[in-house]
Structure formats: C-alpha cells, structure tokens
N, CA and C atoms as a LAMMPS dump frame, in Angstrom:
ITEM: TIMESTEP
0
ITEM: NUMBER OF ATOMS
519
ITEM: BOX BOUNDS ff ff ff
-5.0000000000000000e+02 5.0000000000000000e+02
-5.0000000000000000e+02 5.0000000000000000e+02
-5.0000000000000000e+02 5.0000000000000000e+02
ITEM: ATOMS id mol type element x y z
1 1 1 N -40.684 1.242 -4.75
2 1 2 C -39.249 1.158 -5.37
3 1 3 C -39.469 1.691 -6.501
4 2 1 N -37.963 2.499 -7.16
5 2 2 C -37.691 3.072 -8.399
6 2 3 C -37.798 1.764 -9.331
7 3 1 N -38.171 2.312 -10.458
8 3 2 C -37.863 1.187 -11.779
9 3 3 C -36.722 0.959 -11.845
10 4 1 N -35.703 1.832 -11.862
11 4 2 C -34.326 1.371 -11.999
12 4 3 C -33.558 0.979 -10.616
13 5 1 N -34.021 0.692 -9.877
14 5 2 C -33.5 0.21 -8.638
15 5 3 C -33.497 -1.461 -8.535
16 6 1 N -32.711 -2.028 -7.932
17 6 2 C -32.568 -3.335 -7.899
18 6 3 C -33.368 -3.957 -6.842
19 7 1 N -34.19 -4.67 -6.596
20 7 2 C -34.735 -5.192 -5.21
21 7 3 C -33.764 -5.477 -4.332
22 8 1 N -34.187 -5.481 -2.743
23 8 2 C -33.026 -5.595 -1.951
24 8 3 C -33.16 -7.209 -1.801
25 9 1 N -31.813 -7.439 -1.262
26 9 2 C -31.762 -9.143 -1.299
27 9 3 C -32.79 -9.948 -0.625
28 10 1 N -33.756 -9.548 0.421
29 10 2 C -34.683 -10.066 1.262
30 10 3 C -36.212 -10.019 0.223
31 11 1 N -35.992 -8.95 -0.409
32 11 2 C -37.475 -8.394 -1.17
33 11 3 C -37.513 -9.001 -2.762
34 12 1 N -38.113 -10.17 -2.791
35 12 2 C -38.312 -10.639 -4.062
36 12 3 C -39.534 -10.07 -4.747
37 13 1 N -40.426 -9.162 -4.405
38 13 2 C -41.789 -8.852 -4.879
39 13 3 C -41.164 -8.321 -6.404
40 14 1 N -40.2 -7.591 -6.849
41 14 2 C -40.172 -7.133 -7.987
42 14 3 C -38.567 -7.668 -8.348
43 15 1 N -38.677 -7.936 -9.651
44 15 2 C -37.31 -8.114 -10.301
45 15 3 C -36.703 -7.206 -10.681
46 16 1 N -35.254 -7.357 -10.859
47 16 2 C -34.805 -5.778 -11.354
48 16 3 C -35.099 -5.438 -12.779
49 17 1 N -35.195 -4.001 -13.057
50 17 2 C -35.347 -3.69 -14.575
51 17 3 C -34.289 -4.291 -15.773
52 18 1 N -34.561 -4.956 -16.907
53 18 2 C -33.515 -5.526 -17.325
54 18 3 C -32.76 -4.503 -18.273
55 19 1 N -33.062 -3.418 -18.301
56 19 2 C -32.449 -2.266 -18.893
57 19 3 C -31.415 -1.978 -17.914
58 20 1 N -31.184 -2.282 -16.451
59 20 2 C -30.339 -1.849 -15.636
60 20 3 C -29.662 -2.959 -15.161
61 21 1 N -29.674 -4.016 -16.065
62 21 2 C -29.065 -5.282 -15.437
63 21 3 C -27.363 -5.316 -15.48
64 22 1 N -26.733 -5.84 -14.457
65 22 2 C -25.179 -5.767 -14.336
66 22 3 C -24.762 -6.87 -14.332
67 23 1 N -23.234 -7.004 -14.213
68 23 2 C -22.56 -8.113 -14.264
69 23 3 C -22.476 -8.736 -12.604
70 24 1 N -21.891 -10.105 -12.519
71 24 2 C -21.728 -10.277 -11.023
72 24 3 C -20.676 -9.589 -10.389
73 25 1 N -20.863 -9.713 -9.137
74 25 2 C -19.578 -8.966 -8.325
75 25 3 C -18.354 -9.4 -8.657
76 26 1 N -17.38 -8.662 -8.624
77 26 2 C -15.934 -9.089 -9.161
78 26 3 C -15.465 -9.766 -7.813
79 27 1 N -14.184 -10.626 -7.57
80 27 2 C -13.675 -10.901 -6.341
81 27 3 C -13.471 -9.786 -5.555
82 28 1 N -13.261 -9.915 -4.078
83 28 2 C -12.81 -8.631 -3.49
84 28 3 C -11.615 -8.36 -3.504
85 29 1 N -11.179 -7.097 -3.704
86 29 2 C -9.629 -6.587 -3.743
87 29 3 C -8.982 -6.962 -2.778
88 30 1 N -7.633 -7.026 -2.649
89 30 2 C -6.884 -7.166 -1.77
90 30 3 C -6.919 -5.959 -0.485
91 31 1 N -6.763 -6.246 0.665
92 31 2 C -6.83 -5.105 1.559
93 31 3 C -5.727 -4.052 0.889
94 32 1 N -6.756 -2.822 1.52
95 32 2 C -5.464 -1.706 1.059
96 32 3 C -4.447 -1.426 2.065
97 33 1 N -4.198 -2.059 2.803
98 33 2 C -2.892 -2.03 3.683
99 33 3 C -2.276 -3.129 4.061
100 34 1 N -0.996 -3.056 4.43
101 34 2 C -0.533 -4.453 4.487
102 34 3 C -0.04 -4.761 6.056
103 35 1 N -0.751 -3.508 6.918
104 35 2 C -0.766 -3.938 8.389
105 35 3 C -1.975 -3.094 8.966
106 36 1 N -2.591 -3.67 9.828
107 36 2 C -3.726 -2.673 10.701
108 36 3 C -4.9 -2.855 9.789
109 37 1 N -5.571 -2.087 9.957
110 37 2 C -7.118 -2.127 9.223
111 37 3 C -7.176 -1.264 8.369
112 38 1 N -7.538 -1.874 7.16
113 38 2 C -7.884 -1.079 5.86
114 38 3 C -9.223 -1.37 5.25
115 39 1 N -9.452 -1.188 3.958
116 39 2 C -10.898 -1.802 3.214
117 39 3 C -10.583 -2.556 2.049
118 40 1 N -11.331 -3.225 1.707
119 40 2 C -11.214 -4.23 0.662
120 40 3 C -12.702 -3.558 -0.385
121 41 1 N -12.342 -3.679 -1.651
122 41 2 C -13.514 -3.422 -2.592
123 41 3 C -14.097 -4.652 -3.458
124 42 1 N -15.203 -4.098 -3.982
125 42 2 C -15.515 -5.125 -5.153
126 42 3 C -16.62 -4.304 -5.891
127 43 1 N -16.642 -4.808 -7.266
128 43 2 C -17.368 -3.845 -8.174
129 43 3 C -18.187 -4.684 -9.247
130 44 1 N -19.064 -4.21 -9.958
131 44 2 C -19.536 -4.774 -10.991
132 44 3 C -19.788 -3.827 -12.011
133 45 1 N -20.622 -3.853 -13.36
134 45 2 C -20.844 -3.175 -14.491
135 45 3 C -22.033 -3.152 -14.958
136 46 1 N -22.746 -2.356 -15.452
137 46 2 C -23.717 -2.275 -16.208
138 46 3 C -23.352 -3.301 -17.615
139 47 1 N -24.418 -4.053 -18.213
140 47 2 C -24.256 -4.749 -19.181
141 47 3 C -24.503 -4.036 -20.058
142 48 1 N -25.233 -2.666 -20.227
143 48 2 C -25.364 -1.829 -21.475
144 48 3 C -24.951 -0.562 -20.93
145 49 1 N -24.175 0.328 -21.597
146 49 2 C -23.149 1.369 -21.385
147 49 3 C -24.529 2.645 -21.15
148 50 1 N -25.88 2.583 -21.745
149 50 2 C -26.84 3.189 -21.875
150 50 3 C -27.071 3.434 -20.324
151 51 1 N -27.303 2.553 -19.683
152 51 2 C -27.758 2.244 -18.034
153 51 3 C -27.112 3.426 -17.311
154 52 1 N -25.843 3.624 -17.555
155 52 2 C -25.08 4.634 -16.812
156 52 3 C -25.936 5.748 -16.517
157 53 1 N -26.932 6.376 -17.705
158 53 2 C -27.176 7.355 -17.376
159 53 3 C -28.904 7.694 -17.007
160 54 1 N -29.32 6.392 -16.682
161 54 2 C -30.548 5.897 -16.336
162 54 3 C -31.065 5.091 -15.295
163 55 1 N -29.974 4.59 -14.821
164 55 2 C -29.976 3.506 -13.622
165 55 3 C -29.389 3.965 -12.418
166 56 1 N -29.638 3.49 -11.184
167 56 2 C -29.273 3.829 -9.89
168 56 3 C -28.893 2.533 -9.057
169 57 1 N -27.94 1.433 -9.732
170 57 2 C -27.802 0.06 -9.201
171 57 3 C -26.263 0.57 -8.576
172 58 1 N -26.518 -0.11 -7.44
173 58 2 C -25.146 -0.217 -6.424
174 58 3 C -23.874 -1.065 -7.299
175 59 1 N -22.897 -0.451 -7.769
176 59 2 C -21.683 -0.645 -8.542
177 59 3 C -20.388 -0.921 -7.734
178 60 1 N -20.434 -0.394 -6.435
179 60 2 C -19.082 -0.883 -5.754
180 60 3 C -19.325 -1.073 -4.365
181 61 1 N -19.125 -1.91 -3.603
182 61 2 C -19.151 -2.196 -2.158
183 61 3 C -17.682 -2.138 -1.622
184 62 1 N -17.679 -1.84 -0.33
185 62 2 C -16.417 -1.143 0.21
186 62 3 C -16.84 -2.161 1.826
187 63 1 N -15.916 -2.63 2.045
188 63 2 C -15.697 -3.3 3.397
189 63 3 C -14.631 -3.371 4.057
190 64 1 N -14.598 -3.419 5.822
191 64 2 C -13.541 -3.537 6.346
192 64 3 C -12.538 -4.35 6.366
193 65 1 N -11.138 -4.368 6.45
194 65 2 C -10.674 -5.796 6.524
195 65 3 C -9.222 -5.385 7.348
196 66 1 N -8.996 -6.568 7.578
197 66 2 C -7.43 -6.368 8.59
198 66 3 C -6.353 -7.305 7.859
199 67 1 N -5.441 -6.566 7.749
200 67 2 C -4.472 -7.084 7.143
201 67 3 C -3.722 -8.116 7.511
202 68 1 N -2.89 -9.063 7.077
203 68 2 C -2.104 -10.328 7.619
204 68 3 C -1.343 -10.195 8.794
205 69 1 N -1.064 -8.962 8.814
206 69 2 C -0.183 -8.443 10.081
207 69 3 C -1.033 -7.258 10.84
208 70 1 N -1.655 -7.743 11.875
209 70 2 C -2.587 -6.803 12.448
210 70 3 C -2.152 -5.714 13.067
211 71 1 N -0.721 -5.47 13.525
212 71 2 C 0.096 -4.78 14.231
213 71 3 C 0.76 -4.086 13.376
214 72 1 N 1.026 -2.813 13.448
215 72 2 C 2.029 -2.11 12.27
216 72 3 C 3.185 -1.651 12.83
217 73 1 N 3.278 -2.135 14.18
218 73 2 C 4.42 -1.813 14.672
219 73 3 C 5.841 -2.545 14.256
220 74 1 N 6.838 -1.631 13.948
221 74 2 C 8.274 -2.469 13.432
222 74 3 C 9.375 -2.464 14.414
223 75 1 N 9.459 -3.622 14.43
224 75 2 C 10.823 -4.099 15.138
225 75 3 C 12.07 -3.746 14.833
226 76 1 N 13.073 -2.959 15.498
227 76 2 C 14.226 -2.362 15.013
228 76 3 C 15.101 -3.726 14.649
229 77 1 N 15.009 -4.572 15.064
230 77 2 C 15.919 -5.541 14.737
231 77 3 C 15.296 -6.335 13.498
232 78 1 N 14.338 -6.282 13.479
233 78 2 C 13.544 -6.977 11.741
234 78 3 C 13.65 -5.758 10.63
235 79 1 N 13.501 -4.56 11.163
236 79 2 C 14.069 -3.774 10.291
237 79 3 C 15.577 -3.775 9.813
238 80 1 N 16.427 -4.005 10.528
239 80 2 C 17.835 -3.884 10.04
240 80 3 C 18.22 -5.152 9.216
241 81 1 N 17.115 -6.326 9.968
242 81 2 C 17.551 -7.596 8.78
243 81 3 C 17.191 -7.24 7.468
244 82 1 N 16.07 -6.76 7.249
245 82 2 C 15.572 -6.558 6.079
246 82 3 C 16.203 -5.272 5.213
247 83 1 N 16.283 -4.029 5.913
248 83 2 C 16.606 -3.218 5.384
249 83 3 C 18.231 -2.756 4.939
250 84 1 N 19.186 -3.558 5.506
251 84 2 C 20.661 -3.626 5.413
252 84 3 C 20.979 -4.486 4.239
253 85 1 N 19.978 -5.428 3.893
254 85 2 C 20.785 -6.343 2.98
255 85 3 C 20.478 -5.611 1.34
256 86 1 N 21.553 -6.013 0.39
257 86 2 C 21.828 -5.285 -0.895
258 86 3 C 20.295 -5.725 -1.524
259 87 1 N 19.935 -5.13 -2.872
260 87 2 C 18.747 -4.872 -3.6
261 87 3 C 19.565 -6.473 -4.154
262 88 1 N 18.5 -7.279 -4.278
263 88 2 C 18.607 -8.832 -4.96
264 88 3 C 17.338 -8.995 -6.011
265 89 1 N 17.75 -8.927 -7.393
266 89 2 C 16.626 -9.227 -8.609
267 89 3 C 16.174 -10.234 -8.512
268 90 1 N 17.416 -11.309 -8.077
269 90 2 C 16.803 -12.472 -7.999
270 90 3 C 17.363 -13.406 -9.896
271 91 1 N 17.312 -14.645 -9.917
272 91 2 C 17.667 -15.35 -11.199
273 91 3 C 16.679 -15.099 -12.192
274 92 1 N 15.144 -15.047 -11.561
275 92 2 C 14.18 -15.379 -12.406
276 92 3 C 14.147 -14.359 -13.37
277 93 1 N 13.389 -14.32 -14.629
278 93 2 C 13.007 -12.993 -15.573
279 93 3 C 11.732 -12.457 -15.621
280 94 1 N 10.89 -12.349 -14.274
281 94 2 C 9.68 -12.058 -14.471
282 94 3 C 9.896 -10.355 -14.324
283 95 1 N 9.095 -9.776 -14.232
284 95 2 C 8.77 -7.89 -14.433
285 95 3 C 7.905 -7.642 -13.302
286 96 1 N 8.359 -7.493 -12.144
287 96 2 C 7.571 -6.913 -10.761
288 96 3 C 8.052 -5.756 -10.125
289 97 1 N 7.511 -4.592 -10.577
290 97 2 C 8.192 -3.451 -9.598
291 97 3 C 7.944 -3.578 -8.594
292 98 1 N 9.101 -3.491 -7.614
293 98 2 C 8.785 -3.497 -6.231
294 98 3 C 9.993 -2.407 -5.823
295 99 1 N 9.963 -2.101 -4.241
296 99 2 C 10.824 -1.331 -3.627
297 99 3 C 12.116 -2.184 -2.936
298 100 1 N 13.022 -1.319 -2.84
299 100 2 C 14.174 -1.813 -1.957
300 100 3 C 14.821 -0.557 -1.087
301 101 1 N 15.411 -0.85 -0.064
302 101 2 C 15.957 0.362 1.054
303 101 3 C 17.617 0.633 0.251
304 102 1 N 17.912 1.493 -0.061
305 102 2 C 19.321 1.94 -0.354
306 102 3 C 19.977 2.602 0.614
307 103 1 N 20.725 1.522 1.305
308 103 2 C 21.589 1.851 2.396
309 103 3 C 22.497 3.388 2.363
310 104 1 N 22.93 3.381 1.12
311 104 2 C 24.041 4.436 0.589
312 104 3 C 23.098 5.569 0.317
313 105 1 N 22.075 5.583 -0.289
314 105 2 C 21.513 6.866 -0.378
315 105 3 C 20.269 7.234 0.772
316 106 1 N 20.156 6.129 1.494
317 106 2 C 19.467 6.287 2.76
318 106 3 C 17.932 6.798 2.333
319 107 1 N 17.545 5.744 1.263
320 107 2 C 15.986 6.073 0.686
321 107 3 C 15.583 4.679 0.209
322 108 1 N 14.061 4.881 0.062
323 108 2 C 13.455 3.599 -0.87
324 108 3 C 13.454 4.006 -2.261
325 109 1 N 14.145 2.657 -2.927
326 109 2 C 13.919 2.958 -4.363
327 109 3 C 13.233 1.936 -5.243
328 110 1 N 12.8 2.317 -6.336
329 110 2 C 12.149 1.044 -7.113
330 110 3 C 13.213 0.383 -7.999
331 111 1 N 12.8 -0.996 -8.237
332 111 2 C 13.655 -1.542 -8.668
333 111 3 C 12.672 -2.733 -9.46
334 112 1 N 13.156 -3.626 -10.389
335 112 2 C 12.503 -4.761 -11.121
336 112 3 C 12.75 -6.329 -10.504
337 113 1 N 12.142 -6.667 -9.686
338 113 2 C 12.206 -7.892 -9.269
339 113 3 C 11.811 -9.072 -10.343
340 114 1 N 12.806 -9.966 -10.159
341 114 2 C 12.61 -11.202 -10.965
342 114 3 C 11.735 -12.088 -10.867
343 115 1 N 11.262 -12.174 -9.663
344 115 2 C 10.138 -13.002 -9.135
345 115 3 C 10.27 -14.124 -8.285
346 116 1 N 11.455 -14.664 -8.277
347 116 2 C 12.112 -15.732 -7.474
348 116 3 C 13.216 -15.378 -6.668
349 117 1 N 13.513 -15.996 -5.64
350 117 2 C 14.794 -15.944 -4.721
351 117 3 C 14.616 -14.719 -4.238
352 118 1 N 15.605 -13.826 -4.44
353 118 2 C 15.879 -12.425 -3.676
354 118 3 C 16.116 -12.264 -2.493
355 119 1 N 15.712 -11.542 -1.664
356 119 2 C 15.94 -11.395 -0.175
357 119 3 C 14.851 -10.428 0.302
358 120 1 N 14.592 -10.181 1.574
359 120 2 C 13.634 -9.256 2.214
360 120 3 C 13.79 -8.179 2.116
361 121 1 N 14.679 -7.253 1.643
362 121 2 C 15.076 -6.015 1.006
363 121 3 C 14.035 -6.029 -0.252
364 122 1 N 12.619 -6.118 -0.103
365 122 2 C 11.96 -6.411 -1.182
366 122 3 C 10.416 -6.119 -1.058
367 123 1 N 10.054 -4.931 -1.431
368 123 2 C 8.528 -4.422 -0.547
369 123 3 C 7.815 -4.319 -1.865
370 124 1 N 6.641 -4.46 -1.771
371 124 2 C 5.323 -4.635 -2.759
372 124 3 C 5.244 -2.976 -2.91
373 125 1 N 4.889 -2.53 -2.01
374 125 2 C 4.704 -0.803 -1.995
375 125 3 C 5.836 0.09 -1.209
376 126 1 N 5.935 1.269 -1.871
377 126 2 C 6.787 2.491 -1.097
378 126 3 C 6.625 2.473 0.163
379 127 1 N 5.229 2.704 0.46
380 127 2 C 4.901 2.932 1.66
381 127 3 C 5.624 1.97 3.138
382 128 1 N 5.449 0.666 2.481
383 128 2 C 5.847 -0.348 3.495
384 128 3 C 7.494 -0.535 3.509
385 129 1 N 8.242 -0.088 2.453
386 129 2 C 9.543 0.166 2.599
387 129 3 C 10.02 1.379 3.584
388 130 1 N 9.033 2.418 2.983
389 130 2 C 9.366 3.416 3.946
390 130 3 C 9.275 3.322 5.379
391 131 1 N 7.977 2.506 5.583
392 131 2 C 8.058 2.682 7.138
393 131 3 C 8.912 2.002 7.905
394 132 1 N 9.253 0.705 7.382
395 132 2 C 10.284 -0.617 8.094
396 132 3 C 11.534 0.05 7.941
397 133 1 N 11.802 0.824 7.114
398 133 2 C 13.566 1.284 6.723
399 133 3 C 13.673 2.657 7.632
400 134 1 N 12.594 3.363 7.531
401 134 2 C 12.614 4.595 8.336
402 134 3 C 12.682 4.096 9.663
403 135 1 N 11.821 3.226 10.052
404 135 2 C 12.38 2.953 11.7
405 135 3 C 13.834 2.822 11.982
406 136 1 N 14.312 1.932 11.019
407 136 2 C 15.896 1.343 11.321
408 136 3 C 16.628 2.723 11.185
409 137 1 N 16.404 3.46 10.644
410 137 2 C 17.399 4.891 10.26
411 137 3 C 17.041 5.764 11.692
412 138 1 N 15.786 5.842 11.843
413 138 2 C 15.47 6.551 13.472
414 138 3 C 16.117 6.016 14.578
415 139 1 N 16.101 4.6 14.471
416 139 2 C 16.872 4.012 15.805
417 139 3 C 18.495 3.78 15.754
418 140 1 N 18.802 3.768 14.262
419 140 2 C 20.344 3.708 14.133
420 140 3 C 20.788 5.32 14.511
421 141 1 N 19.94 6.329 14.175
422 141 2 C 20.475 7.659 14.247
423 141 3 C 20.383 7.787 15.838
424 142 1 N 19.314 7.293 16.61
425 142 2 C 19.229 7.623 17.964
426 142 3 C 20.401 7.093 18.944
427 143 1 N 20.931 5.777 18.466
428 143 2 C 22.134 5.348 19.308
429 143 3 C 23.348 6.138 18.918
430 144 1 N 23.324 6.682 17.376
431 144 2 C 24.696 7.092 17.186
432 144 3 C 24.918 8.791 17.805
433 145 1 N 23.546 9.509 18.448
434 145 2 C 23.711 10.569 18.577
435 145 3 C 24.377 10.858 19.733
436 146 1 N 25.571 11.704 19.847
437 146 2 C 26.603 12.22 21.042
438 146 3 C 25.61 13.241 21.956
439 147 1 N 26.249 12.955 23.003
440 147 2 C 25.702 14.02 24.067
441 147 3 C 26.05 15.29 23.536
442 148 1 N 25.075 16.2 23.916
443 148 2 C 25.614 17.979 23.833
444 148 3 C 25.422 18.132 22.397
445 149 1 N 24.365 17.502 21.473
446 149 2 C 24.134 17.765 20.114
447 149 3 C 22.678 17.806 20.097
448 150 1 N 22.441 19.26 19.499
449 150 2 C 21.007 19.214 19.192
450 150 3 C 20.615 19.021 17.704
451 151 1 N 19.864 18.309 17.661
452 151 2 C 19.151 17.851 16.365
453 151 3 C 18.051 18.18 16.059
454 152 1 N 17.908 19.04 14.563
455 152 2 C 16.507 19.363 14.137
456 152 3 C 16.44 18.598 12.898
457 153 1 N 15.307 17.644 12.818
458 153 2 C 15.032 17.094 12.122
459 153 3 C 13.826 17.144 11.125
460 154 1 N 13.97 17.272 9.549
461 154 2 C 13.169 18.002 8.889
462 154 3 C 13.14 16.915 7.769
463 155 1 N 11.653 16.798 7.098
464 155 2 C 11.34 16.064 6.234
465 155 3 C 11.054 16.705 4.918
466 156 1 N 11.256 16.276 3.887
467 156 2 C 10.954 17.197 2.442
468 156 3 C 10.453 15.707 1.727
469 157 1 N 9.305 16.141 1.251
470 157 2 C 8.669 14.882 0.076
471 157 3 C 8.857 15.624 -1.232
472 158 1 N 9.401 14.578 -1.916
473 158 2 C 9.262 14.915 -3.554
474 158 3 C 8.19 14.214 -3.985
475 159 1 N 7.223 14.971 -4.329
476 159 2 C 6.067 14.248 -4.876
477 159 3 C 6.158 13.584 -5.799
478 160 1 N 6.898 13.662 -7.28
479 160 2 C 6.729 13.086 -8.482
480 160 3 C 7.441 11.861 -8.066
481 161 1 N 8.518 11.64 -7.348
482 161 2 C 9.01 10.33 -7.011
483 161 3 C 8.684 9.647 -6.137
484 162 1 N 7.964 10.291 -5.256
485 162 2 C 7.669 9.852 -3.713
486 162 3 C 8.435 9.038 -2.898
487 163 1 N 9.553 9.799 -3.088
488 163 2 C 11.018 9.566 -1.884
489 163 3 C 10.976 10.434 -1.482
490 164 1 N 10.943 9.754 0.066
491 164 2 C 11.505 11.039 1.415
492 164 3 C 12.859 10.901 1.862
493 165 1 N 13.226 12.024 2.122
494 165 2 C 14.713 12.229 2.446
495 165 3 C 14.64 12.954 3.881
496 166 1 N 15.475 12.488 4.586
497 166 2 C 15.589 12.816 6.048
498 166 3 C 16.954 13.929 5.699
499 167 1 N 16.386 15.38 6.186
500 167 2 C 17.545 16.535 6.443
501 167 3 C 18.073 16.472 7.703
502 168 1 N 19.171 16.429 7.925
503 168 2 C 19.775 16.425 9.173
504 168 3 C 20.549 17.764 9.424
505 169 1 N 20.14 18.762 10.718
506 169 2 C 20.721 19.959 10.732
507 169 3 C 21.147 19.865 12.244
508 170 1 N 22.568 19.709 12.125
509 170 2 C 23.308 19.669 13.568
510 170 3 C 23.929 21.082 13.994
511 171 1 N 23.644 21.192 15.312
512 171 2 C 23.91 22.758 15.837
513 171 3 C 24.645 22.066 17.333
514 172 1 N 25.878 22.212 17.509
515 172 2 C 26.405 22 18.447
516 172 3 C 26.16 23.181 19.84
517 173 1 N 26.215 22.371 21.155
518 173 2 C 26.157 23.456 22.037
519 173 3 C 27.066 23.16 23.2
C-alpha cells in the first residue's frame, strides 16, 4: 500500500497517513432524477490543502438510486391537471426559484415561489416541468389535429434560457 492511500475498510494493518487526513463523508445528495434511476453522491475534503498535491484518497463516491417515482411515464390527465393551472406564488415570503408551465406561451418559465400553498403547476426543475407539460401539449395537439393535414414538428432549444419551443409547420394536402 502506498503511504498516501488509506487502508481498505477490512484491512486494519496500516493506519492512514496523517498528512492525508480527510473529513467525514458528507450526507448523500438527493437522487439526480425525480423519476426513474439516477445517481447520488457524497464527498469529503482533505483537512490540509497541501494534501491535494501529494495524496490519493477517495474524495467522492457515487451510488445508484431510484427516485420516489420509479416510473417516468406521464399520464395525460395528470399533466393537464398540473400544467393548466395558473402560476401561484403563494402567500409566504420565501425565495424558492421554481418552474411553471405558461399556457399562453406554451413553455416552462421560472418564477419565485414563496414556500407555502401554491398549486401543482410548480416544479423544482425545468426538466420536470418540460417533461410533464410537453406530454400534455402533445396529447392536446394530437386530439386537435384534423384529418388531411400533414404536421412537421421541429424543436428549437434556446441554450441560454433553456426553454424549449415547439414550432408547428402545417401543410394542407
């Protein structure tokens, strides 16, 4: 074993080099996804900044996790129930950046949630808002398409704002 490595948990013959001392492990992070399978992470730090250049101790661990909602399938009725509601900041005065679906603009926008009450058109992450409300938009559009019309659906991503827009090109036949 190298001098700058910590002993394996089952191997107690050598104690870790004091020059490479580390903090305790942090708590595990939340799962990286809100549905399906993702990762969680925990970290620790060297106690001495000099250890960065001379030690080789594991500072980050990753582990698989499954979100509270194991299935990422979105039900169209659930999507309509959540996404058709107006933005609701709530009466409290907290500062929680969140996302809501704006029906008029047909996109997810960020707002500041006060921390209490509100409604279910309130998403922690843009990806959650987009996934749920995009499903609603697709379902609504599919039901509204008249026969004898060819639809070409394209997607444009605006990377700075991370908004997704649907562009509809209609060609009558």
